[in-house]
ZATOR-259949 format. One line per 4 residues: number of its first residue (from 1); their letters; for each residue x, y negated, z negated of N, C-alpha, C. Coordinates in nm, 3 decimals, padded with zeros to 5 digits. Each point is the difference from the previous one (the first is absolute). Layout:
# residues N
NUM	a	X,Y,Z,X,Y,Z,X,Y,Z | ...;
# end
This chain:
# residues 85
1	mssi	-01.093,01.245,03.272,00.103,-00.032,-00.095,00.131,-00.014,00.078 | 00.079,-00.096,-00.038,00.124,-00.024,00.074,00.104,00.107,-00.035 | 00.097,00.012,00.085,00.101,00.103,-00.019,00.088,-00.029,-00.121 | 00.017,-00.127,-00.033,00.081,-00.034,-00.118,-00.068,00.049,-00.128;
5	liiv	-00.132,-00.015,-00.008,-00.070,00.048,-00.119,00.006,00.152,-00.010 | -00.003,00.069,00.112,00.011,00.145,-00.002,00.138,00.041,-00.052 | 00.104,-00.070,00.044,00.135,00.030,-00.048,00.012,-00.029,-00.149 | -00.057,-00.111,-00.044,00.006,-00.036,-00.142,-00.074,00.102,-00.085;
9	fslv	-00.119,00.042,00.044,-00.074,00.102,-00.075,00.074,00.132,-00.003 | 00.069,00.034,00.106,00.080,00.123,00.003,00.114,-00.007,-00.101 | 00.068,-00.113,-00.004,00.110,-00.015,-00.096,-00.050,-00.001,-00.144 | -00.113,-00.063,-00.023,-00.057,-00.003,-00.135,-00.045,00.141,-00.041;
13	siat	-00.051,00.076,00.094,-00.040,00.137,-00.030,00.120,00.086,-00.037 | 00.110,-00.017,00.071,00.122,00.073,-00.033,00.051,-00.040,-00.138 | -00.004,-00.129,-00.030,00.043,-00.048,-00.132,-00.089,00.056,-00.111 | -00.129,00.010,00.027,-00.093,00.058,-00.098,00.033,00.146,-00.025;
17	llst	00.029,00.072,00.105,00.036,00.141,-00.013,00.128,00.016,-00.082 | 00.099,-00.082,00.027,00.126,00.009,-00.074,-00.017,-00.036,-00.148 | -00.080,-00.100,-00.029,-00.021,-00.035,-00.141,-00.082,00.106,-00.072 | -00.092,00.064,00.070,-00.076,00.110,-00.060,00.090,00.118,-00.030;
21	irii	00.093,00.027,00.088,00.096,00.107,-00.026,00.083,-00.033,-00.123 | 00.040,-00.127,-00.016,00.078,-00.040,-00.117,-00.083,00.012,-00.128 | -00.129,-00.032,00.008,-00.086,00.011,-00.118,-00.015,00.146,-00.041 | -00.020,00.088,00.097,-00.023,00.141,-00.030,00.127,00.071,-00.044;
25	sgpt	00.110,-00.023,00.070,00.120,00.078,-00.027,00.109,-00.077,-00.072 | -00.035,-00.112,-00.061,00.101,-00.077,-00.072,00.057,00.082,-00.115 | 00.132,00.012,-00.008,00.055,00.085,-00.105,-00.021,-00.058,-00.141 | -00.012,-00.131,-00.011,-00.022,-00.060,-00.131,-00.122,-00.092,00.004;
29	ipdr	-00.046,-00.036,-00.116,-00.115,-00.088,-00.011,00.030,-00.139,00.059 | 00.118,-00.059,-00.024,00.026,-00.130,00.064,-00.001,00.007,00.153 | 00.045,00.111,00.057,-00.007,00.016,00.146,-00.145,-00.002,00.047 | -00.086,00.064,-00.074,-00.142,00.000,00.035,-00.061,-00.138,-00.016;
33	avgl	00.043,-00.073,-00.101,-00.050,-00.137,-00.019,00.043,-00.091,00.116 | 00.122,00.019,00.048,00.046,-00.078,00.115,-00.080,00.037,00.124 | -00.029,00.129,00.017,-00.084,00.043,00.112,-00.139,-00.060,-00.008 | -00.055,-00.007,-00.119,-00.132,-00.059,-00.018,00.002,-00.150,00.029;
37	dtat	00.106,-00.067,-00.043,00.014,-00.143,00.029,00.012,-00.023,00.151 | 00.073,00.085,00.068,00.011,-00.010,00.145,-00.135,00.023,00.067 | -00.075,00.097,-00.050,-00.132,00.027,00.057,-00.095,-00.118,-00.019 | 00.008,-00.068,-00.114,-00.087,-00.116,-00.020,00.042,-00.116,00.090;
41	titt	00.129,-00.014,00.024,00.046,-00.104,00.092,-00.047,00.029,00.142 | 00.005,00.125,00.039,-00.047,00.040,00.134,-00.151,-00.021,00.011 | -00.073,00.030,-00.106,-00.144,-00.021,00.002,-00.033,-00.149,00.013 | 00.077,-00.084,-00.068,-00.019,-00.144,00.013,00.024,-00.045,00.144;
45	amiv	00.103,00.055,00.061,00.028,-00.033,00.140,-00.114,00.045,00.091 | -00.058,00.115,-00.029,-00.113,00.049,00.081,-00.120,-00.094,-00.014 | -00.026,-00.048,-00.119,-00.112,-00.092,-00.019,00.022,-00.129,00.077 | 00.124,-00.048,00.001,00.031,-00.120,00.077,-00.017,00.026,00.150;
49	lfaq	00.039,00.118,00.045,-00.021,00.035,00.141,-00.149,00.005,00.035 | -00.080,00.054,-00.090,-00.144,00.002,00.024,-00.056,-00.142,00.006 | 00.054,-00.088,-00.083,-00.044,-00.140,00.006,00.032,-00.060,00.136 | 00.113,00.034,00.055,00.037,-00.050,00.132,-00.089,00.058,00.110;
53	ifhr	-00.029,00.127,-00.011,-00.080,00.065,00.105,-00.144,-00.049,-00.002 | -00.061,-00.006,-00.119,-00.141,-00.035,-00.009,-00.025,-00.150,-00.014 | 00.107,-00.079,-00.006,-00.011,-00.146,-00.012,-00.083,-00.040,-00.122 | 00.032,00.063,-00.113,-00.071,-00.028,-00.125,00.102,-00.047,-00.104;
57	aiyl	-00.011,-00.125,-00.042,00.094,-00.056,-00.097,-00.020,00.057,-00.139 | -00.117,00.053,-00.030,-00.025,00.055,-00.133,00.090,00.120,-00.029 | 00.041,00.071,00.104,00.089,00.114,-00.019,00.137,-00.045,-00.051 | 00.041,-00.120,00.036,00.127,-00.051,-00.051,-00.008,-00.026,-00.150;
61	dial	-00.114,-00.048,-00.046,-00.019,-00.020,-00.144,00.001,00.134,-00.073 | -00.065,00.098,00.060,-00.002,00.134,-00.059,00.140,00.057,-00.007 | 00.079,-00.020,00.105,00.138,00.050,00.002,00.083,-00.067,-00.108 | -00.021,-00.129,-00.020,00.074,-00.072,-00.103,-00.032,00.053,-00.140;
65	vyai	-00.127,00.018,-00.028,-00.041,00.052,-00.132,00.052,00.142,-00.018 | -00.007,00.082,00.105,00.049,00.138,-00.008,00.151,00.001,-00.027 | 00.074,-00.088,00.065,00.145,-00.005,-00.021,00.034,-00.042,-00.142 | -00.074,-00.095,-00.054,00.025,-00.044,-00.138,-00.029,00.112,-00.099;
69	lafl	-00.113,00.069,00.019,-00.034,00.110,-00.090,00.099,00.116,00.013 | 00.046,00.027,00.120,00.100,00.106,00.020,00.131,-00.037,-00.070 | 00.040,-00.126,00.010,00.121,-00.044,-00.068,-00.013,00.016,-00.151 | -00.113,-00.040,-00.055,-00.020,00.015,-00.144,-00.001,00.147,-00.041;
73	gvia	-00.055,00.086,00.086,00.001,00.143,-00.029,00.141,00.056,-00.002 | 00.083,-00.042,00.092,00.138,00.047,00.003,00.077,-00.050,-00.122 | -00.027,-00.123,-00.040,00.064,-00.052,-00.121,-00.043,00.082,-00.122 | -00.127,00.035,-00.008,-00.049,00.082,-00.112,00.065,00.138,00.000;
77	iary	00.013,00.060,00.118,00.065,00.132,00.009,00.147,-00.011,-00.042 | 00.067,-00.105,00.043,00.141,-00.018,-00.036,00.017,-00.019,-00.150 | -00.089,-00.078,-00.061,00.007,-00.020,-00.145,-00.025,00.131,-00.074 | -00.095,00.079,00.050,-00.030,00.129,-00.064,00.119,00.095,00.013;
81	legg	00.060,00.006,00.116,00.114,00.088,00.019,00.122,-00.044,-00.080 | 00.011,-00.128,-00.021,00.110,-00.053,-00.080,-00.021,00.030,-00.148 | -00.125,00.022,-00.038,-00.030,00.033,-00.138,-00.037,-00.119,-00.085 | -00.029,-00.113,00.061,-00.030,-00.120,-00.077,-00.141,-00.046,00.022;
85	m	-00.098,00.065,-00.058,-00.137,-00.046,00.011,-00.021,-00.094,-00.111;
# end
């Protein structure tokens, strides 16, 4: 594995740790929702990195579908927190 990928995985791991801390210790529910949205964005980036490493284009399709579903989930959480179901 190239040194650039090792650096990228290290940075993504740190970002995952920070978003997990925000999810666990968020003082309010919206803070936790933002942490969860950040975690889904990081997960999408990880899937794209795996597509690059394994040279599999299907992982890019999976990342796209995951990002769309994560976005819809965040919209649903925001609507629920706003009180307008």
